[in-house]
C-alpha positions in Angstrom: 1.9 21.6 -6.2 4.4 21.6 -3.3 1.5 21.3 -0.8 0.0 18.4 -2.7 3.4 16.6 -2.9 3.9 17.2 0.9 0.4 15.8 1.5 1.0 12.7 -0.6 4.5 12.0 0.7 4.0 12.9 4.4 0.2 13.0 4.9 0.4 16.7 5.8 -2.6 18.3 4.3 -2.2 21.8 5.7 -0.3 23.1 2.6 -2.9 21.9 0.1 -5.0 24.6 -1.4 -8.7 24.4 -0.3 -9.9 24.1 -3.9 -7.5 21.3 -4.6 -8.6 19.5 -1.5 -12.2 20.0 -2.4 -11.5 18.6 -5.9 -10.0 15.5 -4.4 -13.0 15.1 -2.1 -15.5 15.7 -4.9 -13.9 13.1 -7.2 -13.6 10.5 -4.4 -9.8 10.6 -4.7 -9.0 12.0 -1.2 -7.4 8.7 -0.3 -4.5 9.6 -2.6 -3.4 12.2 -0.1 -3.6 9.8 2.9 -0.6 7.8 3.9 -1.3 4.2 3.1 0.1 0.8 2.2 0.9 2.2 -1.3 3.3 4.7 0.2 4.9 2.0 2.3 5.2 -0.3 -0.7 6.8 2.4 -2.8 9.2 3.3 0.1 10.2 -0.3 0.7 10.6 -0.9 -3.0 12.8 2.1 -3.5 14.9 1.2 -0.5 15.3 -2.5 -1.3 16.1 -1.6 -4.9 18.8 0.9 -3.8 20.3 -1.7 -1.4 20.3 -4.3 -4.1 22.3 -2.1 -6.3 24.8 -1.8 -3.5 25.0 -5.6 -3.5 23.7 -5.9 0.0 22.6 -9.4 1.0 18.8 -9.9 1.4 18.5 -10.1 5.2 20.6 -7.0 6.0 18.8 -5.1 3.2 15.5 -6.2 4.8 16.5 -5.0 8.2 17.6 -1.6 6.9 14.4 -1.4 4.9 12.3 -2.2 8.0 14.2 0.5 10.0 13.5 3.1 7.3 9.8 2.0 7.2 9.8 2.4 11.0 11.3 5.9 10.9 8.9 7.0 8.1 6.0 5.6 10.1 7.0 7.7 13.1 7.7 10.7 10.9 4.2 10.7 9.4 2.4 10.4 12.7 2.1 6.6 13.3 -1.7 6.5 13.3 -3.2 3.0 13.4 -3.8 2.8 9.6 -0.2 3.8 8.9 1.2 1.4 11.5 -0.9 -1.4 9.9 0.6 -0.6 6.5 4.1 -0.4 8.0 3.7 -3.8 9.7 2.4 -5.4 6.5 5.2 -3.8 4.5 7.7 -5.2 6.9 6.3 -8.6 6.6 6.5 -8.5 2.8 10.1 -7.3 3.0 11.1 -10.1 5.4 9.1 -12.6 3.2 11.0 -11.6 0.1 14.3 -11.7 2.0 13.5 -15.3 3.1 12.2 -16.1 -0.5 8.7 -16.8 0.8 5.5 -15.7 -0.7 3.4 -13.4 1.5 -0.2 -14.3 2.1 -1.8 -10.9 2.5 -4.9 -11.9 4.6 -2.5 -13.6 7.2 -0.3 -10.5 7.2 -3.3 -8.3 7.7 -4.5 -10.5 10.6 -1.1 -10.4 12.2 -1.0 -6.6 11.9 -4.5 -6.3 13.4 -3.5 -8.7 16.2 -0.3 -6.7 17.1 -2.1 -3.4 17.0 -5.0 -4.7 19.1 -2.5 -6.1 21.7 -0.8 -2.7 21.9 -4.2 -0.9 22.1 -7.4 -2.8 22.1 -9.4 0.4 21.3 -7.7 0.5 17.8 -10.5 -1.9 16.6 -12.9 1.0 17.0 -10.8 3.5 15.2 -12.6 4.4 12.0 -9.4 5.1 10.0 -8.1 1.7 11.0 -11.3 0.0 10.1 -11.4 1.6 6.7 -7.8 0.8 6.1 -8.2 -2.8 7.3 -11.3 -3.6 5.2 -9.9 -1.8 2.1 -6.8 -3.9 2.3 -8.8 -7.1 3.0 -10.9 -6.4 0.0 -7.9 -5.9 -2.2 -6.3 -9.0 -0.8 -9.4 -11.2 -1.4 -10.9 -9.8 -4.6 -8.1 -8.2 -6.7 -6.8 -11.5 -8.1 -10.3 -13.0 -8.9 -11.4 -9.7 -10.6 -8.2 -9.6 -12.7 -8.6 -13.3 -13.8 -12.2 -12.6 -14.7 -11.3 -9.5 -16.7 -8.5 -11.4 -18.4 -11.0 -14.2 -19.3 -13.3 -11.6 -20.8 -10.6 -10.0 -22.9 -9.4 -13.4 -24.0 -12.6 -13.8 -25.9 -12.0 -10.7 -28.1 -11.0 -11.6 -31.7 -8.1 -9.3 -32.1 -4.9 -10.0 -30.1 -3.9 -6.3 -30.4 -7.2 -5.2 -28.8 -6.7 -7.7 -26.0 -3.3 -6.4 -25.4 -4.4 -2.7 -25.4 -7.4 -3.4 -23.1 -5.3 -5.5 -20.8 -2.6 -2.8 -20.5 -5.1 0.0 -20.0 -7.8 -1.6 -17.9 -6.7 -4.6 -16.0 -4.9 -2.8 -13.1 -7.4 0.0 -12.7 -10.4 -2.4 -12.7 
């Protein structure tokens, strides 16, 4: 379990038992071990939440959060997919501090632009491509799929069944 936790938190897969790693691969859940935007979102959420409890104003809290995201990015290896996630998380943090809604496709394009300016070959990095297009798919299709599922469940006769299905299936679907 310690190896799995290290893999999920730090992207270090060396301590994961081979049978556990094989099980993740066989079930198609190997992405859970990879550092991704989810890790960055959790990290920034925890940091911003802690700084809010300390009554820090939004912009200083955002700057501290961005610094911690940067340190974490370097700590886990700063591969292109991780840097993309860090840039996007930083944009979300700044947007919240400025009380502005973040438009994910624009943030994704900005992250890709910055990374390609730093290293034009990043566009041919497979991990970056997978990360980029997975994020783009989530940004473009998650909301329409959620609305469609909500419309389907709204047709069910029982409010209790709608509530249970919504709670159990909306997010995973």
